[in-house]
C-alpha positions as CSV (number, residue, x, y, z in Angstrom):
1,X,5.5,-26.6,21.6
2,X,5.4,-23.1,23.1
3,X,8.6,-22.3,25.1
4,X,8.6,-20.1,28.2
5,X,11.3,-17.5,27.7
6,X,12.0,-14.0,29.1
7,X,10.3,-11.2,27.2
8,X,12.6,-9.6,24.7
9,X,14.6,-12.7,24.1
10,X,12.1,-14.8,22.1
11,X,13.5,-16.3,18.9
12,X,11.9,-14.9,15.8
13,X,12.1,-15.5,12.0
14,X,11.3,-11.8,11.4
15,X,14.8,-10.5,11.0
16,X,15.8,-6.9,10.3
17,X,16.5,-7.9,6.7
18,X,12.9,-9.2,6.5
19,X,11.6,-5.9,8.0
20,X,13.6,-3.9,5.5
21,X,12.4,-5.8,2.5
22,X,8.8,-5.9,3.8
23,X,8.5,-2.1,4.2
24,X,9.0,-0.6,0.8
25,X,7.8,3.0,0.3
26,X,5.0,3.1,-2.2
27,X,4.9,6.0,-4.7
28,X,1.6,6.1,-6.5
29,X,-0.2,3.7,-8.8
30,X,-2.0,4.0,-12.2
31,X,-4.0,2.1,-14.8
32,X,-2.0,2.2,-18.0
33,X,-3.9,0.5,-20.8
34,X,-4.5,-3.1,-19.6
35,X,-1.7,-2.9,-17.1
36,X,-1.3,-1.7,-13.5
37,X,1.8,0.5,-12.7
38,X,3.1,1.5,-9.4
39,X,6.1,3.2,-7.8
40,X,8.1,1.4,-5.1
41,X,11.3,1.9,-3.3
42,X,13.9,-0.9,-3.6
43,X,16.0,-0.9,-0.4
44,X,18.5,-3.4,-1.9
45,X,19.2,-0.9,-4.7
46,X,20.1,2.0,-2.4
47,X,16.5,2.9,-1.7
48,X,15.8,4.1,-5.3
49,X,12.2,4.4,-6.4
50,X,11.5,2.2,-9.3
51,X,8.3,2.1,-11.4
52,X,6.9,-1.5,-11.8
53,X,4.0,-3.0,-13.7
54,X,1.7,-5.9,-13.6
55,X,1.1,-6.9,-17.2
56,X,-2.2,-8.1,-18.6
57,X,-0.8,-11.7,-18.4
58,X,-0.2,-11.3,-14.7
59,X,3.6,-11.0,-14.6
60,X,5.5,-8.2,-12.8
61,X,8.1,-6.2,-14.7
62,X,10.4,-3.2,-14.1
63,X,9.4,-0.2,-16.2
64,X,12.1,2.2,-14.8
65,X,15.4,0.3,-14.4
66,X,18.4,1.1,-12.3
67,X,20.1,3.4,-11.9
68,X,17.2,5.7,-12.6
69,X,15.5,7.0,-9.4
70,X,12.0,8.5,-9.6
71,X,12.1,10.8,-6.6
72,X,11.0,14.5,-6.2
73,X,12.5,17.0,-3.8
74,X,9.7,19.6,-4.0
75,X,9.0,20.7,-0.4
76,X,11.8,18.2,0.5
77,X,9.2,15.5,1.0
78,X,8.4,15.2,-2.8
79,X,5.6,13.1,-4.0
80,X,4.1,12.7,-7.5
81,X,7.4,11.7,-8.9
82,X,6.0,9.9,-11.9
83,X,3.0,9.8,-14.2
84,X,2.1,7.8,-17.3
85,X,0.1,8.3,-20.5
86,X,-2.5,5.7,-21.6
87,X,-0.2,4.5,-24.4
88,X,2.6,3.6,-21.9
89,X,4.9,6.6,-21.9
90,X,6.5,7.1,-18.5
91,X,7.2,10.6,-17.2
92,X,9.3,10.8,-14.1
93,X,11.5,13.2,-12.0
94,X,15.0,11.9,-11.7
95,X,16.3,12.4,-8.2
96,X,19.9,13.4,-9.2
97,X,18.9,16.4,-11.2
98,X,15.2,17.0,-10.5
99,X,14.5,17.3,-14.2
100,X,11.4,15.7,-15.8
101,X,12.3,12.8,-18.2
102,X,10.2,10.7,-20.5
103,X,10.7,7.0,-21.2
104,X,8.8,5.7,-24.2
105,X,8.2,2.0,-24.7
106,X,11.3,0.3,-26.0
107,X,13.3,3.5,-25.7
108,X,15.8,5.3,-23.4
109,X,14.9,8.2,-21.1
110,X,14.9,11.6,-22.7
111,X,15.0,14.9,-20.7
112,X,11.9,17.2,-21.1
113,X,13.0,20.0,-18.9
114,X,16.2,22.0,-19.3
115,X,19.2,21.5,-17.0
116,X,18.7,24.2,-14.3
117,X,20.0,23.5,-10.8
118,X,17.5,26.1,-9.5
119,X,14.5,23.9,-10.4
120,X,12.8,21.0,-8.8
121,X,9.7,19.2,-10.1
122,X,7.0,17.1,-8.5
123,X,3.3,16.4,-8.3
124,X,3.2,15.0,-11.9
125,X,-0.2,14.2,-13.5
126,X,-1.1,13.4,-17.1
127,X,-4.6,14.6,-17.9
128,X,-6.4,15.6,-21.1
129,X,-3.3,14.8,-23.1
130,X,-1.1,17.2,-21.0
131,X,1.6,16.6,-18.5
132,X,1.3,18.9,-15.5
133,X,3.8,19.4,-12.7
134,X,4.6,21.6,-9.7
135,X,7.8,23.5,-10.4
136,X,9.8,24.8,-7.4
137,X,12.5,27.4,-8.4
138,X,15.1,28.3,-5.9
139,X,17.0,31.5,-6.1
140,X,17.9,34.5,-4.0
141,X,14.4,35.2,-2.7
142,X,13.7,33.8,0.8
143,X,10.7,31.8,-0.6
144,X,11.2,29.7,-3.7
145,X,8.9,30.5,-6.7
146,X,6.3,27.8,-7.2
147,X,4.1,27.3,-10.2
148,X,1.8,24.9,-11.9
149,X,3.5,24.2,-15.3
150,X,2.6,22.3,-18.4
151,X,5.5,20.3,-19.9
152,X,5.4,19.4,-23.6
153,X,7.1,16.3,-25.0
154,X,9.1,18.6,-27.3
155,X,10.7,20.1,-24.2
156,X,8.7,23.3,-23.7
157,X,7.6,24.4,-20.2
158,X,4.6,26.8,-19.8
159,X,3.6,28.4,-16.5
160,X,-0.1,28.0,-16.1
161,X,-0.6,29.3,-12.6
162,X,1.5,30.9,-9.9
163,X,1.4,33.8,-7.4
164,X,1.2,31.9,-4.1
165,X,3.9,30.6,-1.8
166,X,2.6,27.1,-2.5
167,X,0.6,25.4,-5.2
168,X,-0.3,21.7,-5.5
169,X,-2.7,19.1,-6.9
170,X,-3.4,20.5,-10.4
171,X,-6.3,19.1,-12.3
172,X,-7.4,19.7,-15.9
173,X,-11.0,19.6,-17.0
174,X,-11.9,16.9,-19.5
175,X,-11.8,19.5,-22.4
176,X,-8.5,20.7,-21.1
177,X,-9.5,24.4,-21.0
178,X,-9.9,24.8,-17.2
179,X,-7.5,24.2,-14.4
180,X,-8.2,23.5,-10.7
181,X,-5.5,23.6,-8.1
182,X,-4.8,24.2,-4.4
183,X,-2.8,27.1,-3.1
184,X,-1.7,28.5,0.3
185,X,0.7,31.0,1.8
186,X,3.0,31.2,4.7
187,X,2.5,30.9,7.7
188,X,-0.3,28.3,7.0
189,X,0.3,24.7,6.4
190,X,-2.0,22.9,4.0
191,X,-3.9,21.2,6.8
192,X,-4.5,24.7,8.3
193,X,-5.9,26.7,5.4
194,X,-5.8,26.3,1.6
195,X,-7.7,27.9,-1.2
196,X,-9.2,25.8,-4.0
197,X,-9.0,27.8,-7.2
198,X,-10.5,27.3,-10.7
199,X,-9.4,29.2,-13.8
200,X,-9.9,29.2,-17.5
201,X,-6.8,28.6,-19.6
202,X,-6.4,31.3,-22.3
203,X,-3.4,31.5,-24.6
204,X,-1.5,28.9,-22.6
205,X,-2.0,30.3,-19.1
206,X,-4.8,30.8,-16.5
207,X,-6.4,34.1,-17.5
208,X,-8.3,34.6,-14.2
209,X,-9.4,32.4,-11.4
210,X,-12.1,32.1,-8.8
211,X,-12.0,30.6,-5.3
212,X,-14.1,27.6,-4.9
213,X,-13.4,27.1,-1.2
214,X,-13.6,29.7,1.6
215,X,-9.9,30.0,2.2
216,X,-10.4,29.4,5.9
217,X,-10.5,25.6,5.5
218,X,-8.2,22.8,4.2
219,X,-9.5,22.0,0.7
220,X,-7.7,19.2,-1.1
221,X,-7.6,17.1,-4.2
222,X,-9.8,18.8,-6.8
223,X,-11.1,16.2,-9.3
224,X,-13.1,17.0,-12.4
225,X,-16.0,14.6,-13.1
226,X,-17.4,16.7,-15.9
227,X,-16.5,20.0,-17.6
228,X,-18.8,21.8,-15.2
229,X,-18.5,19.6,-12.1
230,X,-15.8,19.3,-9.5
231,X,-15.3,17.0,-6.5
232,X,-12.9,17.8,-3.7
233,X,-12.2,17.3,0.0
234,X,-12.8,20.1,2.5
235,X,-13.3,20.4,6.2
236,X,-15.7,23.3,7.0
237,X,-17.6,21.0,9.4
238,X,-14.4,19.9,11.2
239,X,-14.1,16.7,9.2
240,X,-12.6,16.3,5.8
241,X,-15.5,15.2,3.7
242,X,-16.3,15.1,0.0
243,X,-17.9,18.1,-1.6
244,X,-19.4,18.6,-5.1
245,X,-19.5,21.9,-6.9
246,X,-21.3,22.5,-10.2
247,X,-20.9,25.7,-12.2
248,X,-23.3,28.3,-11.0
249,X,-24.1,26.5,-7.7
250,X,-22.6,26.5,-4.2
251,X,-20.6,23.5,-3.2
252,X,-22.6,20.7,-1.4
253,X,-21.4,17.9,0.8
254,X,-21.4,14.3,-0.5
255,X,-22.4,11.6,2.0
256,X,-21.0,13.6,5.0
257,X,-19.6,11.4,7.9
258,X,-17.9,11.7,11.2
259,X,-14.7,10.5,9.5
260,X,-12.0,12.0,7.4
261,X,-11.7,11.7,3.6
262,X,-8.5,13.7,3.3
263,X,-5.3,14.1,5.3
264,X,-2.1,16.1,5.7
265,X,-0.6,17.0,2.4
266,X,3.0,16.1,3.2
267,X,3.6,14.7,-0.2
268,X,2.2,16.0,-3.5
269,X,0.8,12.7,-4.8
270,X,-1.6,11.9,-2.0
271,X,-5.2,11.0,-3.1
272,X,-8.1,10.0,-0.9
273,X,-10.9,9.3,-3.5
274,X,-11.6,8.4,-7.1
275,X,-14.7,9.1,-9.2
276,X,-16.2,6.1,-11.0
277,X,-17.7,6.0,-14.4
278,X,-21.3,5.5,-13.0
279,X,-21.2,8.7,-11.0
280,X,-20.2,7.0,-7.8
281,X,-17.1,7.5,-5.7
282,X,-14.7,5.2,-3.9
283,X,-13.1,6.9,-0.9
284,X,-10.9,6.3,2.0
285,X,-12.3,7.2,5.4
286,X,-10.4,7.6,8.7
287,X,-11.8,7.5,12.2
288,X,-8.9,5.9,14.1
289,X,-8.4,3.2,11.6
290,X,-9.0,3.5,7.9
291,X,-11.7,1.9,5.7
292,X,-12.6,2.1,2.0
293,X,-16.2,2.8,1.1
294,X,-18.2,3.2,-2.1
295,X,-20.6,6.2,-2.3
296,X,-23.3,5.6,-4.8
297,X,-24.7,8.4,-7.0
298,X,-27.7,8.6,-4.6
299,X,-25.4,9.0,-1.6
300,X,-25.7,5.5,-0.2
301,X,-22.5,4.3,1.4
302,X,-21.3,0.7,1.4
303,X,-18.0,-0.8,2.6
304,X,-15.5,-2.0,0.0
305,X,-13.9,-5.3,1.0
306,X,-10.2,-4.5,0.8
307,X,-7.8,-5.9,3.5
308,X,-6.2,-2.5,4.4
309,X,-6.9,-0.3,7.4
310,X,-3.9,2.0,7.7
311,X,-2.2,4.5,5.5
312,X,-5.0,4.1,2.9
313,X,-5.0,6.1,-0.3
314,X,-7.2,5.7,-3.3
315,X,-4.6,6.0,-6.1
316,X,-6.5,5.7,-9.4
317,X,-9.5,4.3,-11.2
318,X,-10.3,3.1,-14.7
319,X,-14.0,3.8,-14.1
320,X,-15.0,0.4,-12.8
321,X,-12.0,-0.6,-10.7
322,X,-9.7,1.3,-8.3
323,X,-6.2,1.0,-7.1
324,X,-5.9,1.2,-3.3
325,X,-2.6,1.5,-1.4
326,X,-2.3,0.8,2.3
327,X,-1.4,-1.6,5.0
328,X,-3.2,-4.6,6.4
329,X,-2.6,-7.9,8.1
330,X,-0.8,-9.2,5.0
331,X,1.5,-6.2,4.9
332,X,1.6,-3.0,2.8
333,X,0.9,-2.9,-0.9
334,X,-1.2,-1.9,-3.9
335,X,-4.6,-3.6,-4.3
336,X,-6.7,-3.9,-7.4
337,X,-10.3,-3.7,-6.3
338,X,-13.6,-4.0,-8.1
339,X,-15.6,-0.9,-7.1
340,X,-18.6,-3.1,-6.2
341,X,-16.4,-4.9,-3.6
342,X,-16.6,-8.3,-5.3
343,X,-12.9,-8.9,-5.4
344,X,-9.6,-7.4,-4.2
345,X,-6.2,-8.6,-5.6
346,X,-2.8,-7.7,-4.4
347,X,-0.6,-6.4,-7.3
348,X,2.5,-5.3,-5.4
349,X,4.6,-5.3,-2.2
350,X,2.6,-7.2,0.4
351,X,4.9,-9.3,2.7
352,X,2.7,-12.4,3.0
353,X,4.0,-13.1,6.6
354,X,2.5,-15.9,8.6
355,X,-0.4,-14.4,10.5
356,X,0.7,-16.1,13.7
357,X,3.7,-13.7,14.0
358,X,1.7,-10.6,13.3
359,X,0.2,-8.8,16.3
360,X,-3.4,-7.6,16.2
361,X,-3.8,-3.9,17.1
362,X,-6.1,-3.1,20.1
363,X,-7.7,0.3,19.8
364,X,-7.4,2.0,23.2
365,X,-8.5,5.4,24.6
366,X,-7.0,6.8,27.8
367,X,-7.9,9.9,29.7
368,X,-5.3,12.6,29.7
369,X,-5.1,16.2,31.0
370,X,-6.1,17.6,27.7
371,X,-8.9,15.1,26.9
372,X,-9.0,11.6,25.5
373,X,-5.8,10.1,24.0
374,X,-6.1,7.5,21.2
375,X,-3.6,4.7,20.6
376,X,-3.1,1.2,19.4
377,X,-1.7,-1.5,21.6
378,X,0.3,-4.3,20.0
379,X,1.0,-7.0,22.6
380,X,4.0,-9.4,22.3
381,X,3.0,-12.1,19.8
382,X,4.6,-15.4,18.9
383,X,3.3,-18.9,18.1
384,X,6.4,-20.4,19.6
385,X,7.1,-18.5,22.8
386,X,5.4,-17.0,25.9
387,X,6.6,-15.0,28.8
388,X,7.1,-16.4,32.3
389,X,4.1,-16.4,34.6
390,X,3.9,-13.2,36.6
391,X,6.3,-11.3,34.4
392,X,5.1,-8.3,32.5
393,X,6.6,-7.4,29.1
394,X,8.8,-4.4,28.2
395,X,7.2,-1.9,25.8
396,X,8.3,0.6,23.3
397,X,6.0,3.6,22.8
398,X,6.1,4.7,19.2
399,X,5.6,8.5,18.6
400,X,4.8,9.3,14.9
401,X,6.4,12.2,13.1
402,X,4.8,15.2,11.6
403,X,3.5,16.0,14.2
404,X,0.4,16.5,11.9
405,X,0.1,12.8,11.0
406,X,-1.6,9.6,12.0
407,X,-1.0,5.9,12.6
408,X,-3.6,3.2,12.0
409,X,-4.3,0.0,13.8
410,X,-2.3,-2.3,11.6
411,X,1.2,-3.6,12.6
412,X,4.0,-2.7,10.2
413,X,7.1,-4.8,9.8
414,X,9.0,-2.8,12.5
415,X,6.2,-3.4,15.0
416,X,6.2,-7.1,14.3
417,X,10.0,-7.2,14.6
418,X,9.7,-6.1,18.2
419,X,6.4,-7.9,19.2
420,X,7.7,-11.3,17.8
421,X,10.6,-11.0,20.3
422,X,8.4,-10.3,23.3
423,X,8.5,-6.5,23.3
424,X,5.1,-4.8,23.2
425,X,4.5,-1.7,21.1
426,X,2.1,1.2,22.0
427,X,1.5,3.4,19.0
428,X,0.0,6.7,20.1
429,X,-2.1,9.2,18.1
430,X,-1.4,12.1,20.5
431,X,-3.3,15.4,20.4
432,X,-2.4,17.0,17.1
433,X,-2.8,13.8,15.1
434,X,-5.1,13.6,12.1
435,X,-7.9,11.1,11.7
436,X,-10.0,12.4,14.6
437,X,-11.2,15.7,13.2
438,X,-9.9,19.3,13.2
439,X,-10.5,19.9,16.9
440,X,-8.2,17.0,17.8
441,X,-5.7,18.1,15.2
442,X,-5.6,21.6,16.6
443,X,-5.2,20.5,20.2
444,X,-1.5,20.9,19.6
445,X,-1.7,24.5,18.3
446,X,0.7,26.5,20.4
447,X,1.3,23.5,22.6
448,X,3.9,21.4,20.9
449,X,6.2,19.9,23.6
450,X,3.3,20.0,26.1
451,X,0.2,18.2,24.8
452,X,2.2,15.6,22.9
453,X,4.3,14.8,26.0
454,X,1.4,14.8,28.3
455,X,-0.6,12.5,26.0
456,X,2.1,9.9,25.5
457,X,2.7,9.8,29.3
458,X,-1.0,9.5,29.9
459,X,-1.2,6.6,27.4
460,X,1.6,4.8,29.2
461,X,0.1,5.2,32.6
462,X,-3.2,3.9,31.2
463,X,-1.5,0.8,29.8
464,X,0.4,0.2,33.0
465,X,-2.8,0.6,35.1
466,X,-4.4,-2.2,33.0
467,X,-1.5,-4.5,34.0
468,X,-0.2,-5.0,30.5
469,X,3.3,-3.5,30.7
470,X,6.3,-3.5,33.0
471,X,6.4,0.1,34.2
472,X,10.2,-0.2,34.8
473,X,10.9,-1.3,31.2
474,X,9.2,1.2,29.0
475,X,11.1,3.0,26.2
476,X,9.9,5.8,23.9
477,X,10.9,6.0,20.2
478,X,10.2,8.5,17.4
479,X,11.6,10.2,14.4
480,X,11.7,13.8,13.3
481,X,8.8,15.6,15.2
482,X,8.4,12.2,17.0
483,X,12.0,12.5,18.1
484,X,11.2,15.9,19.6
485,X,8.5,14.3,21.7
486,X,10.9,11.5,22.7
487,X,13.5,14.1,23.9
488,X,10.9,16.3,25.6
489,X,9.3,13.3,27.3
490,X,12.7,12.1,28.6
491,X,13.5,15.7,29.9
492,X,10.0,16.4,31.2
493,X,8.6,13.1,32.7
494,X,9.8,10.1,34.7
495,X,7.7,7.6,32.8
496,X,10.3,6.2,30.4
497,X,13.4,4.1,31.1
498,X,15.1,4.7,27.7
499,X,14.7,6.6,24.5
500,X,15.4,6.2,20.8
501,X,15.5,9.4,18.7
502,X,15.7,9.2,14.9
503,X,16.7,12.5,13.4
504,X,14.8,14.2,16.3
505,X,14.5,17.9,17.0
506,X,16.3,19.1,20.2
507,X,16.3,22.8,19.7
508,X,13.2,24.5,18.3
509,X,15.0,27.8,17.6
510,X,17.6,26.0,15.5
511,X,14.9,24.1,13.7
512,X,13.1,27.4,12.8
513,X,16.4,28.8,11.6
514,X,17.7,25.8,9.7
515,X,14.7,24.1,8.2
516,X,13.5,24.2,4.6
517,X,10.8,26.5,3.3
518,X,7.8,24.2,3.4
519,X,8.1,24.0,7.2
520,X,9.7,27.4,7.7
521,X,6.6,28.7,9.4
522,X,5.2,25.4,10.8
523,X,6.4,26.3,14.2
524,X,4.3,29.5,14.2
525,X,1.3,27.4,14.8
526,X,2.9,24.7,16.9
527,X,4.7,27.0,19.3
528,X,4.3,30.6,18.3
529,X,5.7,33.2,15.9
530,X,9.2,34.4,16.3
531,X,10.7,36.6,17.7
532,X,7.7,37.2,20.0
533,X,7.5,33.6,21.2
534,X,11.3,33.1,21.6
535,X,11.1,32.5,25.4
536,X,8.6,29.7,24.8
537,X,11.0,28.1,22.2
538,X,13.7,28.2,24.8
539,X,11.5,26.8,27.5
540,X,10.1,23.9,25.4
541,X,13.4,22.8,23.7
542,X,14.8,19.7,25.3
543,X,18.3,21.1,24.9
544,X,17.4,23.9,27.2
545,X,17.1,21.3,30.0
546,X,20.1,19.0,29.6
547,X,20.2,18.4,33.4
548,X,16.9,16.6,33.0
549,X,18.3,13.9,30.8
550,X,18.8,10.8,32.9
551,X,17.6,7.8,30.8
552,X,19.9,6.1,28.3
553,X,19.4,7.4,24.7
554,X,20.1,6.1,21.2
555,X,20.5,8.7,18.5
556,X,20.1,7.7,14.8
557,X,20.8,10.3,12.1
558,X,21.4,10.7,8.4
559,X,24.2,13.0,7.3
560,X,22.2,14.4,4.3
561,X,19.2,15.4,6.4
562,X,18.0,18.8,5.2
563,X,14.9,18.9,7.4
564,X,16.6,18.2,10.8
565,X,20.4,18.6,10.3
566,X,22.9,16.4,12.1
567,X,23.9,19.4,14.3
568,X,20.7,18.8,16.3
569,X,21.5,15.2,17.2
570,X,25.2,16.1,17.8
571,X,24.1,18.8,20.3
572,X,22.0,16.2,22.2
573,X,25.0,13.8,22.1
574,X,27.3,16.4,23.6
575,X,24.8,17.2,26.3
576,X,24.5,13.5,27.2
577,X,28.2,13.1,27.3
578,X,28.7,16.1,29.5
579,X,26.3,14.6,32.1
580,X,27.6,11.1,31.8
581,X,24.2,9.7,30.5
582,X,24.7,6.4,28.7
583,X,24.1,6.9,25.0
584,X,25.1,6.0,21.4
585,X,25.1,8.1,18.3
586,X,25.0,6.6,14.8
587,X,25.5,8.8,11.7
588,X,24.5,7.1,8.4
589,X,26.3,8.3,5.3
590,X,24.1,9.1,2.3
591,X,20.8,9.1,4.3
592,X,18.4,12.0,4.5
593,X,15.2,12.6,6.5
594,X,14.0,9.0,6.7
595,X,16.1,5.9,6.0
596,X,15.8,4.3,2.6
597,X,18.8,2.0,2.2
598,X,18.5,-1.6,3.2
599,X,21.8,-1.7,5.1
600,X,20.8,1.4,7.0
601,X,17.3,0.0,7.9
602,X,18.8,-3.3,9.0
603,X,21.6,-1.7,11.1
604,X,19.2,0.8,12.7
605,X,16.7,-1.9,13.7
606,X,19.3,-4.2,15.1
607,X,20.9,-1.3,17.0
608,X,17.5,-0.4,18.6
609,X,17.0,-4.0,19.7
610,X,20.5,-4.3,21.1
611,X,20.1,-1.0,22.9
612,X,16.8,-2.1,24.5
613,X,18.4,-5.4,25.6
614,X,21.3,-3.7,27.2
615,X,19.2,-1.1,29.0
616,X,16.4,-3.4,30.1
617,X,18.5,-6.5,30.8
618,X,17.4,-9.1,28.3
619,X,19.5,-11.1,25.8
620,X,19.2,-10.4,22.0
621,X,20.4,-13.6,20.3
622,X,21.9,-13.0,16.8
623,X,22.1,-9.2,17.2
624,X,25.5,-7.6,17.7
625,X,25.8,-5.4,20.8
626,X,25.9,-1.6,20.6
627,X,28.6,0.3,22.4
628,X,27.2,2.9,24.9
629,X,29.3,5.8,25.9
């Protein structure tokens, strides 16, 4: 029996606790002998990253037990926090000291790098019998020293390559005598320009190197398929496609497509393709949503049947099978996939929620002042409730962070948490997002705070014009850079009736002054270089226009956030209080840039729902109210 109930008040079994447990962060996957290993955050254990395994017998076991926490802080965002040898030795970065440790089967962890509080490690890979890592050494210099290092099991550390502001994605040739890696310098970000380098290792270090890419594109993920042959992603055509380079020959495209195999290198462990033993390749491709394809040695492309279409990475291969991470209708997880597409088996983390509660994303494109705007519409969805005839539902507009990032067309647990209660979600890939080519990505260049705001407003107007949402009950929510767009949209448009900012940026000048080195020059491209562009920073910053804040606002912040410090949220709070705008500010102890602890995720979700109910006038059964000042 389907009950007719007000939108926003529908009963739902998808609790905040369910959403927390159903959304673990995945941290890589690997074939280790006959087993599959993967990294996964455990919200119930303080958000630590554990390494788990699926044994040959099909049972799941913990490889890295509590209290160990495999989490890198390189670039603040980390990635590549663990690797494994074929015989089952685990190498990992322990969050508390950023040292590299080794855990042998049946043993206890042993430190491989010396105790040095200057050093952080990440991007671990084990290749050709050698453990490689990116080492980030902090000191008195304004830019940390970064290097590709080899770490021996006896505890020695050897610098193989350095000399750039940033280095990433090291790869050893099968013989172990050549190194490929990616490098770039300030003020570029890795999606702007990188250089793919290849050098020969002589006496324990790269003797000399040559540039394989032009240095004007974003080359990523060098992968050796033979001692004289390299595969990598690059975007000279405006799309990240696969390229092949053999010694003595120029690089050539591999099955080029109007889709991206590649993405923004926010974390060091990201991988978008894997080379197979027969000369073929399995790759993720993005054009709006994601897909997985097999590229045969002759260039023929066929789809691989794996039920994921968002946040897809191709993590590893054993030559005939691949491990794919991503999100699909069954939730997010790691999938073991035969390269011929004959089978796909979940090996970790999918939620298994009844499909009747999960909304189906509708890809939409709306006209905006800067061109088309892409988004996914998730309508209220419940097998047990429907809204009253003639009533339109409230909506929350999700604005992804980055801003150089992308959302796919699959509902995550947070989206389902809202839609199952009768609140629609519009997830917008505003100009500047990845997944639609370099031109769309660079639409935001110099225009952050303008294009993103115009695009989310255009998407809302398009949705309302279709008669799908109540124009008087539309909220906007985002975190980090998405929080900036939330605040800028509330200050610069009249489209939204409420806002939710998670660790959002309110003052661009303060962000440029306070933020960490990886993003220290990001704003040069998004707004302009300082000090020349300072008037633009002032004009764009939401805190420069406190008189424009009129809609109620919920601020959620971690007290250990090194990317967007609490001072930003507290300045917004003070501006709202001074003008008498209804608001709430929640500061979470022990949380950084992105919430990891189960209790934080649960409280934040319930606070968001309670806030929307109070502002838009619907009841939220079972959720405690939130006090607005």
